C-alpha positions in Angstrom: 62.7 111.5 -92.4 62.3 112.2 -96.1 59.1 111.7 -98.1 60.5 108.7 -99.9 60.9 106.8 -96.6 57.3 107.7 -95.7 56.0 105.8 -98.7 57.9 102.7 -97.8 56.5 102.1 -94.3 54.7 98.9 -93.6 53.1 97.9 -90.3 52.2 94.3 -90.1 51.7 91.4 -87.7 54.9 89.9 -86.3 56.0 86.7 -88.0 58.2 83.9 -86.6 60.9 84.8 -89.1 61.1 88.3 -87.6 62.5 87.1 -84.2 66.2 87.7 -84.9 65.7 91.2 -86.4 63.2 92.1 -83.5 65.8 91.0 -81.0 68.4 93.4 -82.5 65.9 96.3 -82.7 64.6 95.6 -79.2 68.2 95.7 -77.8 69.0 98.9 -79.6 65.7 100.5 -78.5 66.5 99.6 -74.9 69.9 101.3 -75.2 68.3 104.4 -76.7 65.4 104.5 -74.2 67.0 103.5 -70.9 70.6 104.9 -71.1 69.6 107.6 -68.6 67.7 105.2 -66.3 70.0 102.2 -66.1 73.8 101.9 -65.7 76.0 101.3 -68.7 77.1 98.0 -67.1 73.4 96.8 -66.9 72.8 97.9 -70.5 75.8 95.9 -71.7 74.1 92.7 -70.4 71.3 93.1 -73.0 71.4 90.1 -75.3 69.8 90.5 -78.8 69.9 86.7 -79.0 67.9 86.4 -75.7 65.4 89.0 -76.9 65.0 87.1 -80.2 64.1 84.0 -78.1 61.4 86.0 -76.3 60.1 87.2 -79.7 59.9 83.6 -80.9 57.6 83.0 -77.9 55.6 86.2 -78.3 55.0 85.6 -82.0 53.3 82.3 -81.3 50.8 83.7 -78.8 47.0 83.4 -79.4 44.7 85.8 -81.2 44.0 87.9 -78.1 47.6 89.1 -78.4 48.5 91.8 -80.9 52.1 92.0 -81.9 53.1 94.1 -84.9 56.3 95.3 -86.4 57.0 98.5 -88.4 59.3 98.2 -91.4 61.0 100.9 -93.4 62.4 99.7 -96.7 61.9 96.1 -95.6 63.8 96.5 -92.3 62.2 96.3 -88.9 62.5 99.7 -87.1 59.9 99.3 -84.3 57.3 97.0 -82.7 54.3 97.0 -80.4 52.5 94.5 -78.3 49.2 94.4 -76.4 47.0 91.6 -74.9 45.2 90.5 -71.7 46.1 92.4 -68.5 49.0 90.9 -66.7 48.2 92.4 -63.3 45.6 90.6 -61.2 44.2 94.0 -60.1 44.6 95.8 -63.5 42.3 98.7 -64.0 41.3 97.4 -67.5 41.1 93.9 -69.1 43.7 94.7 -71.7 47.2 96.1 -71.5 49.6 97.8 -73.9 52.8 95.8 -73.1 55.3 97.8 -75.1 55.9 100.1 -78.0 59.4 100.8 -79.2 60.7 102.6 -82.2 64.3 103.3 -83.1 65.2 106.9 -82.1 65.9 108.1 -85.6 62.2 107.4 -86.5 60.7 109.3 -83.5 58.4 112.0 -84.7 57.8 110.3 -88.1 54.3 109.0 -87.4 55.4 105.4 -87.3 54.8 105.2 -83.5 51.2 106.2 -84.0 50.8 103.6 -86.8 52.2 100.9 -84.5 49.9 102.0 -81.7 46.9 101.8 -84.0 47.9 98.3 -85.1 47.8 97.0 -81.5 45.0 99.0 -80.0 41.4 99.5 -81.3 40.1 103.0 -81.5 38.8 104.1 -78.1 39.7 100.7 -76.6 40.0 100.9 -72.8 43.4 99.7 -71.6 46.4 100.5 -69.4 50.1 100.5 -69.6 53.2 100.9 -67.4 56.0 103.2 -68.5 59.3 104.4 -67.0 58.5 107.3 -64.6 61.3 109.4 -66.2 60.4 109.1 -69.8 58.6 112.3 -70.7 58.6 111.6 -74.5 56.6 108.4 -73.9 54.3 110.2 -71.4 53.5 112.9 -74.0 52.7 110.2 -76.6 50.3 108.3 -74.4 48.5 111.5 -73.3 48.1 112.4 -77.0 46.5 109.0 -77.4 43.9 109.4 -74.7 45.7 108.1 -71.6 46.0 109.7 -68.2 48.1 108.9 -65.2 46.1 107.1 -62.5 48.5 107.6 -59.6 49.8 104.0 -59.5 53.5 103.4 -59.5 55.8 100.6 -58.8 59.5 99.7 -58.9 60.4 96.7 -61.1 63.7 94.8 -61.5 65.1 95.6 -64.9 68.4 94.3 -66.2 69.6 93.6 -62.6 68.7 97.1 -61.4 65.5 98.9 -60.3 63.2 100.9 -62.7 60.3 103.0 -61.4 57.2 102.9 -63.6 53.9 104.8 -63.6 50.6 103.6 -64.9 48.6 105.3 -67.6 44.9 104.3 -68.2 42.5 105.0 -71.0 
């Protein structure tokens, strides 16, 4: 990414009007992230419209939820979300739900800016990530997380995805 793009990066809270763009970016990120985990047929079932509907819901959550988008030249290129733990037996009270960034922006520093928008410095929390996603694992380790040994298999797009838990 060139220096000009670096000066045009904005990370801000998600807005209701972002839902359609977030749905498109979310679908693209899932294709880029899960193409080696999930069959092509399952990935074809991803609906940017359905993901936009989810974003409409997520954008209206209360103040304990932190949903932010990263924009380059005014276009959404990634997003992050954190909030109260969803697992009854979660090891921390807060969870990082997701962080996705279009592949062409990997290594640009935008992922770290997204992370910092959703997570307070030193904040204890946990997250689930695909077991076979070494790039994400390295990102979380750099940001103070460690595997705690927990793993589970979740339904994902009509198939099964094994996830491991990181805790900070």
